[in-house]
N, C-alpha and C positions, 0 to 999 in steps of 0.2 A: 504494500500500500504506500502511495506517495501523496501525502496531504497537500503539498504544493501543487502538484498536477491536478488533483481533485478541485482545489480552490480555483485555479485558473480555468479549468474546464467548465465549472458551474457558475462562474461570475460573469456579469455582463457590464456592470457600471462601476467605474473607478473614479473616485474623487481624488484629485491630485493636489495635495496641500503644498503650496510653494511652487506651483507650475508657473514658469516664466513664459512670456510671449516672445522672448529672444531665442531665435533658432540655434544660437551658439551654446545655450545652457543645457546641461545634461537632462534637466527635468523636461525640457521641450522635446529633445530627441527621443528619450525613452517613451514619453507619452505619445508622440507621433507614431512610433513603432506599434505601441499597444493599440492605438486607434486603427492603424492599418491592418491589425489582426482581428478587427471586428468589435473591439471593446468601445463602449461609450465613455469618453473622457470628460470629466467635469472639472474645470479649473477652479481652485480655491486659492485666491490671492487678492487681498484688498487693494493692491497697487495697480491692477490691470482691469480692463473692461472685458477682454476676451483673449482666448488663445486657441489655436488649432480649429478656428471656426465655431468655437463654443463660448457661450456667455460665461464670464467668470463671476464667482460669488465671494463675498468678503470672508465668510466663515462656513464651516460645515452646517451650522444651524440654518443658514440661508438657502441651502440646496433644497429645492422643492420635490425631489424624487428620491426613491429608495437607492441607497448606496450599498454595493456589495463589498468593495474594498476601499479603505482609505489608504492611499499611498502617500507617505510623508517624505518630502524633499525639503526638510528644514534642519538646521543644526540641532544637536541633541538638547540644548538648553531650552528650545521652544517646543519640545515634543509633548511634555506632560499635559499642558492645557488642550492640545489637539486630541490626545487620547481621552481626556475627560469628556470632551465634546462627543467623540465617537461612542463612548460608553453611554452617555445620555441619549444618544440617537439609536442605541442598540444596533450599531453597525456590526455585521458578523465577522469582519476581518480587518486587521491593520497590518500594513506593510511598511516597514522602515527601510529606506534605501541603504545602499552601501555606506558605511561609516556613520550611519544614524543609529546610535546605540543608547538606549535608556532603559536599563534593567528594571528600575522602579515602575516606570510607566507600563512596560511590557507585562510585568507581574500583575499590576492593577487591572490591565485589560484582560489577562487570562482569568483572573478571579471573577471577572464579570462575564465570562463565557465567550470571550472573543478570541479567535484564532490569530496568533501574532507571528509574523515573519520579521526578523530583524537583521540588519547589516547584510542584506542581499539585494541584488538588482533584479527587478521584476522582468526587465527585458531579457537579461541573460538566462534567468530561470525559465522563462517562456521558450526561448530558443533551444535550450538543452532538451526540453520535453516535447516540443511540437514542431521541430524542424526536421 
């Protein structure tokens, strides 16, 4: 059993916290790839209006639809409030990108019944399993 493959196979909507509208940023490239693989990408960034042709939202609370995965592209010191928001919204999974490590927030999410992936790239993990 591969829980990451299962997650990626059964998820459709990914809210990307920290998604940049700058094509040179990793968050943009990774999200563009996931979008090209059929996932709905929802940008969550109060600094932008849109990214990848999708309206951006200031916070997870502002997203008007069901989120399958919260993908975090923020430095570790900003992770805990994002995880708290995700817990409040009962999001089923949280993905912290490479070098985004916050053990306390991850443990809090797991205790709330949320599947957590930490310090891994969603693009790389998708390519390993579905290419």
